[in-house]
mmCIF file of the N, C-alpha and C atoms, coordinates in Angstrom:
data_MODEL
# 
_entry.id   MODEL 
# 
loop_
_atom_site.group_PDB 
_atom_site.id 
_atom_site.type_symbol 
_atom_site.label_atom_id 
_atom_site.label_alt_id 
_atom_site.label_comp_id 
_atom_site.label_asym_id 
_atom_site.label_entity_id 
_atom_site.label_seq_id 
_atom_site.pdbx_PDB_ins_code 
_atom_site.Cartn_x 
_atom_site.Cartn_y 
_atom_site.Cartn_z 
_atom_site.occupancy 
_atom_site.B_iso_or_equiv 
_atom_site.pdbx_formal_charge 
_atom_site.auth_seq_id 
_atom_site.auth_comp_id 
_atom_site.auth_asym_id 
_atom_site.auth_atom_id 
_atom_site.pdbx_PDB_model_num 
ATOM 1   N N  . MET A 1 1  ? -3.324  -36.011 -3.565 1.00 0.00 ? 1  MET A N  1 
ATOM 2   C CA . MET A 1 1  ? -4.579  -35.087 -3.299 1.00 0.00 ? 1  MET A CA 1 
ATOM 3   C C  . MET A 1 1  ? -3.829  -33.423 -3.169 1.00 0.00 ? 1  MET A C  1 
ATOM 4   N N  . LEU A 1 2  ? -2.886  -33.061 -2.091 1.00 0.00 ? 2  LEU A N  1 
ATOM 5   C CA . LEU A 1 2  ? -2.476  -32.194 -2.296 1.00 0.00 ? 2  LEU A CA 1 
ATOM 6   C C  . LEU A 1 2  ? -1.016  -32.607 -2.847 1.00 0.00 ? 2  LEU A C  1 
ATOM 7   N N  . ASP A 1 3  ? -0.531  -32.844 -4.084 1.00 0.00 ? 3  ASP A N  1 
ATOM 8   C CA . ASP A 1 3  ? 0.527   -33.393 -5.074 1.00 0.00 ? 3  ASP A CA 1 
ATOM 9   C C  . ASP A 1 3  ? 1.113   -31.959 -5.510 1.00 0.00 ? 3  ASP A C  1 
ATOM 10  N N  . ASN A 1 4  ? -0.170  -31.068 -5.539 1.00 0.00 ? 4  ASN A N  1 
ATOM 11  C CA . ASN A 1 4  ? 0.516   -30.069 -6.302 1.00 0.00 ? 4  ASN A CA 1 
ATOM 12  C C  . ASN A 1 4  ? 0.990   -28.700 -5.399 1.00 0.00 ? 4  ASN A C  1 
ATOM 13  N N  . ILE A 1 5  ? 1.135   -28.704 -4.104 1.00 0.00 ? 5  ILE A N  1 
ATOM 14  C CA . ILE A 1 5  ? 1.291   -27.472 -3.315 1.00 0.00 ? 5  ILE A CA 1 
ATOM 15  C C  . ILE A 1 5  ? 2.812   -27.880 -2.827 1.00 0.00 ? 5  ILE A C  1 
ATOM 16  N N  . SER A 1 6  ? 2.947   -26.830 -3.338 1.00 0.00 ? 6  SER A N  1 
ATOM 17  C CA . SER A 1 6  ? 4.553   -26.857 -2.834 1.00 0.00 ? 6  SER A CA 1 
ATOM 18  C C  . SER A 1 6  ? 5.075   -25.681 -1.327 1.00 0.00 ? 6  SER A C  1 
ATOM 19  N N  . ILE A 1 7  ? 5.951   -25.757 -0.528 1.00 0.00 ? 7  ILE A N  1 
ATOM 20  C CA . ILE A 1 7  ? 5.879   -24.932 0.535  1.00 0.00 ? 7  ILE A CA 1 
ATOM 21  C C  . ILE A 1 7  ? 7.659   -23.837 -0.188 1.00 0.00 ? 7  ILE A C  1 
ATOM 22  N N  . PRO A 1 8  ? 8.104   -23.166 -0.410 1.00 0.00 ? 8  PRO A N  1 
ATOM 23  C CA . PRO A 1 8  ? 8.977   -22.470 -0.348 1.00 0.00 ? 8  PRO A CA 1 
ATOM 24  C C  . PRO A 1 8  ? 9.984   -22.837 0.605  1.00 0.00 ? 8  PRO A C  1 
ATOM 25  N N  . GLU A 1 9  ? 11.089  -23.152 0.200  1.00 0.00 ? 9  GLU A N  1 
ATOM 26  C CA . GLU A 1 9  ? 11.988  -23.388 1.238  1.00 0.00 ? 9  GLU A CA 1 
ATOM 27  C C  . GLU A 1 9  ? 12.519  -22.671 2.453  1.00 0.00 ? 9  GLU A C  1 
ATOM 28  N N  . ASP A 1 10 ? 12.899  -21.250 1.808  1.00 0.00 ? 10 ASP A N  1 
ATOM 29  C CA . ASP A 1 10 ? 12.975  -20.032 2.674  1.00 0.00 ? 10 ASP A CA 1 
ATOM 30  C C  . ASP A 1 10 ? 11.893  -19.569 3.801  1.00 0.00 ? 10 ASP A C  1 
ATOM 31  N N  . ILE A 1 11 ? 11.093  -20.554 3.734  1.00 0.00 ? 11 ILE A N  1 
ATOM 32  C CA . ILE A 1 11 ? 10.090  -20.132 4.320  1.00 0.00 ? 11 ILE A CA 1 
ATOM 33  C C  . ILE A 1 11 ? 10.255  -20.209 5.755  1.00 0.00 ? 11 ILE A C  1 
ATOM 34  N N  . GLU A 1 12 ? 9.585   -19.136 7.175  1.00 0.00 ? 12 GLU A N  1 
ATOM 35  C CA . GLU A 1 12 ? 9.966   -19.120 8.318  1.00 0.00 ? 12 GLU A CA 1 
ATOM 36  C C  . GLU A 1 12 ? 9.182   -19.898 9.426  1.00 0.00 ? 12 GLU A C  1 
ATOM 37  N N  . GLN A 1 13 ? 9.209   -20.979 9.910  1.00 0.00 ? 13 GLN A N  1 
ATOM 38  C CA . GLN A 1 13 ? 8.556   -22.158 10.334 1.00 0.00 ? 13 GLN A CA 1 
ATOM 39  C C  . GLN A 1 13 ? 8.603   -21.417 11.703 1.00 0.00 ? 13 GLN A C  1 
ATOM 40  N N  . GLU A 1 14 ? 7.519   -21.341 12.486 1.00 0.00 ? 14 GLU A N  1 
ATOM 41  C CA . GLU A 1 14 ? 7.031   -20.797 13.632 1.00 0.00 ? 14 GLU A CA 1 
ATOM 42  C C  . GLU A 1 14 ? 7.635   -22.101 14.308 1.00 0.00 ? 14 GLU A C  1 
ATOM 43  N N  . PRO A 1 15 ? 8.131   -21.836 15.897 1.00 0.00 ? 15 PRO A N  1 
ATOM 44  C CA . PRO A 1 15 ? 8.655   -23.156 16.817 1.00 0.00 ? 15 PRO A CA 1 
ATOM 45  C C  . PRO A 1 15 ? 7.452   -23.469 17.172 1.00 0.00 ? 15 PRO A C  1 
ATOM 46  N N  . GLU A 1 16 ? 7.305   -24.970 17.229 1.00 0.00 ? 16 GLU A N  1 
ATOM 47  C CA . GLU A 1 16 ? 6.334   -26.134 17.984 1.00 0.00 ? 16 GLU A CA 1 
ATOM 48  C C  . GLU A 1 16 ? 6.328   -25.142 19.352 1.00 0.00 ? 16 GLU A C  1 
ATOM 49  N N  . LEU A 1 17 ? 5.090   -25.309 20.205 1.00 0.00 ? 17 LEU A N  1 
ATOM 50  C CA . LEU A 1 17 ? 5.179   -25.040 21.456 1.00 0.00 ? 17 LEU A CA 1 
ATOM 51  C C  . LEU A 1 17 ? 4.618   -26.489 22.242 1.00 0.00 ? 17 LEU A C  1 
ATOM 52  N N  . ALA A 1 18 ? 5.180   -26.274 23.653 1.00 0.00 ? 18 ALA A N  1 
ATOM 53  C CA . ALA A 1 18 ? 4.822   -27.412 24.021 1.00 0.00 ? 18 ALA A CA 1 
ATOM 54  C C  . ALA A 1 18 ? 3.338   -27.659 24.247 1.00 0.00 ? 18 ALA A C  1 
ATOM 55  N N  . ILE A 1 19 ? 2.628   -28.530 24.356 1.00 0.00 ? 19 ILE A N  1 
ATOM 56  C CA . ILE A 1 19 ? 1.205   -28.909 25.462 1.00 0.00 ? 19 ILE A CA 1 
ATOM 57  C C  . ILE A 1 19 ? 1.455   -28.863 26.684 1.00 0.00 ? 19 ILE A C  1 
ATOM 58  N N  . PRO A 1 20 ? 0.983   -27.580 27.274 1.00 0.00 ? 20 PRO A N  1 
ATOM 59  C CA . PRO A 1 20 ? 1.040   -27.628 28.408 1.00 0.00 ? 20 PRO A CA 1 
ATOM 60  C C  . PRO A 1 20 ? 0.233   -28.703 29.193 1.00 0.00 ? 20 PRO A C  1 
ATOM 61  N N  . SER A 1 21 ? 0.681   -29.129 30.621 1.00 0.00 ? 21 SER A N  1 
ATOM 62  C CA . SER A 1 21 ? -0.092  -29.793 31.309 1.00 0.00 ? 21 SER A CA 1 
ATOM 63  C C  . SER A 1 21 ? -1.089  -30.132 31.479 1.00 0.00 ? 21 SER A C  1 
ATOM 64  N N  . ILE A 1 22 ? -2.144  -30.995 32.267 1.00 0.00 ? 22 ILE A N  1 
ATOM 65  C CA . ILE A 1 22 ? -3.430  -30.671 32.643 1.00 0.00 ? 22 ILE A CA 1 
ATOM 66  C C  . ILE A 1 22 ? -3.518  -29.708 33.914 1.00 0.00 ? 22 ILE A C  1 
ATOM 67  N N  . GLU A 1 23 ? -2.774  -29.990 34.683 1.00 0.00 ? 23 GLU A N  1 
ATOM 68  C CA . GLU A 1 23 ? -2.971  -28.557 35.607 1.00 0.00 ? 23 GLU A CA 1 
ATOM 69  C C  . GLU A 1 23 ? -2.669  -27.350 35.264 1.00 0.00 ? 23 GLU A C  1 
ATOM 70  N N  . GLU A 1 24 ? -1.477  -27.432 34.112 1.00 0.00 ? 24 GLU A N  1 
ATOM 71  C CA . GLU A 1 24 ? -1.393  -25.878 33.287 1.00 0.00 ? 24 GLU A CA 1 
ATOM 72  C C  . GLU A 1 24 ? -3.049  -25.712 32.378 1.00 0.00 ? 24 GLU A C  1 
ATOM 73  N N  . GLN A 1 25 ? -3.163  -26.186 31.728 1.00 0.00 ? 25 GLN A N  1 
ATOM 74  C CA . GLN A 1 25 ? -4.245  -25.989 30.876 1.00 0.00 ? 25 GLN A CA 1 
ATOM 75  C C  . GLN A 1 25 ? -5.349  -25.664 31.991 1.00 0.00 ? 25 GLN A C  1 
ATOM 76  N N  . LYS A 1 26 ? -5.994  -26.385 33.132 1.00 0.00 ? 26 LYS A N  1 
ATOM 77  C CA . LYS A 1 26 ? -6.572  -25.615 34.527 1.00 0.00 ? 26 LYS A CA 1 
ATOM 78  C C  . LYS A 1 26 ? -6.420  -24.743 34.876 1.00 0.00 ? 26 LYS A C  1 
ATOM 79  N N  . ARG A 1 27 ? -5.552  -24.032 35.026 1.00 0.00 ? 27 ARG A N  1 
ATOM 80  C CA . ARG A 1 27 ? -4.889  -22.754 35.383 1.00 0.00 ? 27 ARG A CA 1 
ATOM 81  C C  . ARG A 1 27 ? -5.600  -21.766 34.033 1.00 0.00 ? 27 ARG A C  1 
ATOM 82  N N  . ILE A 1 28 ? -4.837  -22.104 33.194 1.00 0.00 ? 28 ILE A N  1 
ATOM 83  C CA . ILE A 1 28 ? -5.535  -21.099 32.103 1.00 0.00 ? 28 ILE A CA 1 
ATOM 84  C C  . ILE A 1 28 ? -6.571  -20.943 31.709 1.00 0.00 ? 28 ILE A C  1 
ATOM 85  N N  . VAL A 1 29 ? -7.401  -21.917 31.993 1.00 0.00 ? 29 VAL A N  1 
ATOM 86  C CA . VAL A 1 29 ? -8.641  -21.581 31.996 1.00 0.00 ? 29 VAL A CA 1 
ATOM 87  C C  . VAL A 1 29 ? -9.390  -20.829 32.763 1.00 0.00 ? 29 VAL A C  1 
ATOM 88  N N  . GLU A 1 30 ? -9.191  -21.443 33.974 1.00 0.00 ? 30 GLU A N  1 
ATOM 89  C CA . GLU A 1 30 ? -9.319  -20.366 35.304 1.00 0.00 ? 30 GLU A CA 1 
ATOM 90  C C  . GLU A 1 30 ? -9.226  -18.729 34.795 1.00 0.00 ? 30 GLU A C  1 
ATOM 91  N N  . GLU A 1 31 ? -7.978  -18.685 34.423 1.00 0.00 ? 31 GLU A N  1 
ATOM 92  C CA . GLU A 1 31 ? -7.463  -17.207 34.284 1.00 0.00 ? 31 GLU A CA 1 
ATOM 93  C C  . GLU A 1 31 ? -8.087  -16.412 32.859 1.00 0.00 ? 31 GLU A C  1 
ATOM 94  N N  . LEU A 1 32 ? -8.496  -16.879 32.243 1.00 0.00 ? 32 LEU A N  1 
ATOM 95  C CA . LEU A 1 32 ? -9.042  -16.759 30.696 1.00 0.00 ? 32 LEU A CA 1 
ATOM 96  C C  . LEU A 1 32 ? -10.510 -16.330 31.315 1.00 0.00 ? 32 LEU A C  1 
ATOM 97  N N  . LYS A 1 33 ? -11.303 -17.459 32.274 1.00 0.00 ? 33 LYS A N  1 
ATOM 98  C CA . LYS A 1 33 ? -12.633 -16.918 32.668 1.00 0.00 ? 33 LYS A CA 1 
ATOM 99  C C  . LYS A 1 33 ? -12.997 -15.687 33.941 1.00 0.00 ? 33 LYS A C  1 
ATOM 100 N N  . ARG A 1 34 ? -11.413 -15.683 34.198 1.00 0.00 ? 34 ARG A N  1 
ATOM 101 C CA . ARG A 1 34 ? -11.214 -14.648 35.457 1.00 0.00 ? 34 ARG A CA 1 
ATOM 102 C C  . ARG A 1 34 ? -11.542 -13.217 34.565 1.00 0.00 ? 34 ARG A C  1 
ATOM 103 N N  . LEU A 1 35 ? -10.521 -13.380 33.273 1.00 0.00 ? 35 LEU A N  1 
ATOM 104 C CA . LEU A 1 35 ? -10.357 -11.840 32.861 1.00 0.00 ? 35 LEU A CA 1 
ATOM 105 C C  . LEU A 1 35 ? -11.532 -11.759 31.737 1.00 0.00 ? 35 LEU A C  1 
ATOM 106 N N  . GLU A 1 36 ? -12.420 -12.864 31.278 1.00 0.00 ? 36 GLU A N  1 
ATOM 107 C CA . GLU A 1 36 ? -13.549 -12.893 30.950 1.00 0.00 ? 36 GLU A CA 1 
ATOM 108 C C  . GLU A 1 36 ? -14.708 -12.178 31.537 1.00 0.00 ? 36 GLU A C  1 
ATOM 109 N N  . GLU A 1 37 ? -14.780 -12.606 32.618 1.00 0.00 ? 37 GLU A N  1 
ATOM 110 C CA . GLU A 1 37 ? -15.804 -11.724 33.951 1.00 0.00 ? 37 GLU A CA 1 
ATOM 111 C C  . GLU A 1 37 ? -15.202 -10.272 34.460 1.00 0.00 ? 37 GLU A C  1 
ATOM 112 N N  . ALA A 1 38 ? -14.288 -10.082 33.827 1.00 0.00 ? 38 ALA A N  1 
ATOM 113 C CA . ALA A 1 38 ? -13.808 -8.596  34.032 1.00 0.00 ? 38 ALA A CA 1 
ATOM 114 C C  . ALA A 1 38 ? -13.675 -7.504  33.040 1.00 0.00 ? 38 ALA A C  1 
ATOM 115 N N  . GLY A 1 39 ? -14.344 -8.278  31.880 1.00 0.00 ? 39 GLY A N  1 
ATOM 116 C CA . GLY A 1 39 ? -13.942 -7.728  30.516 1.00 0.00 ? 39 GLY A CA 1 
ATOM 117 C C  . GLY A 1 39 ? -12.733 -7.091  30.230 1.00 0.00 ? 39 GLY A C  1 
ATOM 118 N N  . GLU A 1 40 ? -11.635 -7.982  31.054 1.00 0.00 ? 40 GLU A N  1 
ATOM 119 C CA . GLU A 1 40 ? -10.382 -7.675  30.435 1.00 0.00 ? 40 GLU A CA 1 
ATOM 120 C C  . GLU A 1 40 ? -9.675  -9.022  29.143 1.00 0.00 ? 40 GLU A C  1 
ATOM 121 N N  . LEU A 1 41 ? -10.654 -9.669  28.372 1.00 0.00 ? 41 LEU A N  1 
ATOM 122 C CA . LEU A 1 41 ? -10.409 -11.030 28.044 1.00 0.00 ? 41 LEU A CA 1 
ATOM 123 C C  . LEU A 1 41 ? -10.610 -10.335 25.867 1.00 0.00 ? 41 LEU A C  1 
ATOM 124 N N  . THR A 1 42 ? -9.700  -9.591  25.477 1.00 0.00 ? 42 THR A N  1 
ATOM 125 C CA . THR A 1 42 ? -9.230  -9.346  24.511 1.00 0.00 ? 42 THR A CA 1 
ATOM 126 C C  . THR A 1 42 ? -8.667  -10.065 23.572 1.00 0.00 ? 42 THR A C  1 
ATOM 127 N N  . PRO A 1 43 ? -9.034  -10.359 22.018 1.00 0.00 ? 43 PRO A N  1 
ATOM 128 C CA . PRO A 1 43 ? -8.074  -11.207 20.951 1.00 0.00 ? 43 PRO A CA 1 
ATOM 129 C C  . PRO A 1 43 ? -6.466  -10.920 21.436 1.00 0.00 ? 43 PRO A C  1 
ATOM 130 N N  . GLU A 1 44 ? -5.776  -10.002 21.836 1.00 0.00 ? 44 GLU A N  1 
ATOM 131 C CA . GLU A 1 44 ? -4.847  -9.594  21.583 1.00 0.00 ? 44 GLU A CA 1 
ATOM 132 C C  . GLU A 1 44 ? -4.184  -10.824 22.988 1.00 0.00 ? 44 GLU A C  1 
ATOM 133 N N  . VAL A 1 45 ? -5.060  -10.905 23.857 1.00 0.00 ? 45 VAL A N  1 
ATOM 134 C CA . VAL A 1 45 ? -4.641  -11.472 25.376 1.00 0.00 ? 45 VAL A CA 1 
ATOM 135 C C  . VAL A 1 45 ? -4.683  -12.870 25.325 1.00 0.00 ? 45 VAL A C  1 
ATOM 136 N N  . LEU A 1 46 ? -5.946  -13.189 24.307 1.00 0.00 ? 46 LEU A N  1 
ATOM 137 C CA . LEU A 1 46 ? -6.387  -14.889 23.653 1.00 0.00 ? 46 LEU A CA 1 
ATOM 138 C C  . LEU A 1 46 ? -4.871  -15.330 22.966 1.00 0.00 ? 46 LEU A C  1 
ATOM 139 N N  . GLU A 1 47 ? -4.760  -14.359 21.721 1.00 0.00 ? 47 GLU A N  1 
ATOM 140 C CA . GLU A 1 47 ? -3.368  -14.685 21.089 1.00 0.00 ? 47 GLU A CA 1 
ATOM 141 C C  . GLU A 1 47 ? -2.400  -14.945 21.929 1.00 0.00 ? 47 GLU A C  1 
ATOM 142 N N  . GLU A 1 48 ? -2.129  -14.137 23.237 1.00 0.00 ? 48 GLU A N  1 
ATOM 143 C CA . GLU A 1 48 ? -0.855  -14.332 23.776 1.00 0.00 ? 48 GLU A CA 1 
ATOM 144 C C  . GLU A 1 48 ? -1.023  -15.573 24.661 1.00 0.00 ? 48 GLU A C  1 
ATOM 145 N N  . PHE A 1 49 ? -1.726  -15.819 25.162 1.00 0.00 ? 49 PHE A N  1 
ATOM 146 C CA . PHE A 1 49 ? -1.901  -17.484 25.185 1.00 0.00 ? 49 PHE A CA 1 
ATOM 147 C C  . PHE A 1 49 ? -1.454  -18.673 24.405 1.00 0.00 ? 49 PHE A C  1 
ATOM 148 N N  . MET A 1 50 ? -2.281  -18.430 23.490 1.00 0.00 ? 50 MET A N  1 
ATOM 149 C CA . MET A 1 50 ? -2.449  -19.696 22.129 1.00 0.00 ? 50 MET A CA 1 
ATOM 150 C C  . MET A 1 50 ? -0.897  -19.483 21.509 1.00 0.00 ? 50 MET A C  1 
ATOM 151 N N  . THR A 1 51 ? 0.009   -18.499 21.591 1.00 0.00 ? 51 THR A N  1 
ATOM 152 C CA . THR A 1 51 ? 1.102   -18.616 21.374 1.00 0.00 ? 51 THR A CA 1 
ATOM 153 C C  . THR A 1 51 ? 1.922   -18.601 22.056 1.00 0.00 ? 51 THR A C  1 
ATOM 154 N N  . GLY A 1 52 ? 1.765   -18.580 23.741 1.00 0.00 ? 52 GLY A N  1 
ATOM 155 C CA . GLY A 1 52 ? 2.733   -18.967 24.255 1.00 0.00 ? 52 GLY A CA 1 
ATOM 156 C C  . GLY A 1 52 ? 3.293   -17.608 25.233 1.00 0.00 ? 52 GLY A C  1 
ATOM 157 N N  . LYS A 1 53 ? 3.283   -16.353 24.879 1.00 0.00 ? 53 LYS A N  1 
ATOM 158 C CA . LYS A 1 53 ? 3.543   -15.474 24.959 1.00 0.00 ? 53 LYS A CA 1 
ATOM 159 C C  . LYS A 1 53 ? 3.463   -15.011 26.449 1.00 0.00 ? 53 LYS A C  1 
ATOM 160 N N  . ARG A 1 54 ? 2.341   -15.698 26.569 1.00 0.00 ? 54 ARG A N  1 
ATOM 161 C CA . ARG A 1 54 ? 1.511   -15.292 27.937 1.00 0.00 ? 54 ARG A CA 1 
ATOM 162 C C  . ARG A 1 54 ? 1.151   -16.563 28.423 1.00 0.00 ? 54 ARG A C  1 
ATOM 163 N N  . THR A 1 55 ? 2.048   -16.612 30.412 1.00 0.00 ? 55 THR A N  1 
ATOM 164 C CA . THR A 1 55 ? 1.378   -17.673 30.872 1.00 0.00 ? 55 THR A CA 1 
ATOM 165 C C  . THR A 1 55 ? 0.701   -17.755 32.226 1.00 0.00 ? 55 THR A C  1 
ATOM 166 N N  . VAL A 1 56 ? 0.601   -18.630 32.819 1.00 0.00 ? 56 VAL A N  1 
ATOM 167 C CA . VAL A 1 56 ? -0.425  -18.378 34.333 1.00 0.00 ? 56 VAL A CA 1 
ATOM 168 C C  . VAL A 1 56 ? 0.795   -19.166 34.936 1.00 0.00 ? 56 VAL A C  1 
ATOM 169 N N  . SER A 1 57 ? 1.459   -18.467 36.134 1.00 0.00 ? 57 SER A N  1 
ATOM 170 C CA . SER A 1 57 ? 2.048   -18.911 37.043 1.00 0.00 ? 57 SER A CA 1 
ATOM 171 C C  . SER A 1 57 ? 1.514   -19.610 37.976 1.00 0.00 ? 57 SER A C  1 
ATOM 172 N N  . LYS A 1 58 ? 2.188   -20.959 38.323 1.00 0.00 ? 58 LYS A N  1 
ATOM 173 C CA . LYS A 1 58 ? 0.896   -21.924 39.499 1.00 0.00 ? 58 LYS A CA 1 
ATOM 174 C C  . LYS A 1 58 ? 1.165   -20.916 40.613 1.00 0.00 ? 58 LYS A C  1 
ATOM 175 N N  . SER A 1 59 ? 1.547   -20.156 40.847 1.00 0.00 ? 59 SER A N  1 
ATOM 176 C CA . SER A 1 59 ? 0.332   -19.013 42.656 1.00 0.00 ? 59 SER A CA 1 
ATOM 177 C C  . SER A 1 59 ? -0.971  -18.542 41.810 1.00 0.00 ? 59 SER A C  1 
ATOM 178 N N  . GLU A 1 60 ? -1.136  -18.382 40.744 1.00 0.00 ? 60 GLU A N  1 
ATOM 179 C CA . GLU A 1 60 ? -2.099  -17.475 40.531 1.00 0.00 ? 60 GLU A CA 1 
ATOM 180 C C  . GLU A 1 60 ? -3.170  -18.292 40.170 1.00 0.00 ? 60 GLU A C  1 
# 
């Protein structure tokens, strides 16, 4: 079905992100909820969490 699709050899692949632990996922959800309630959750902030550019420390 996908036999006719070719990927250029010089394409730059993004590195795979490690899946956060369940505890870290819970902290991220709490932080996203807090940001949403404060009116600070923007598409840019959400993208930072999804791409690993922003994380939540254990103390937050």
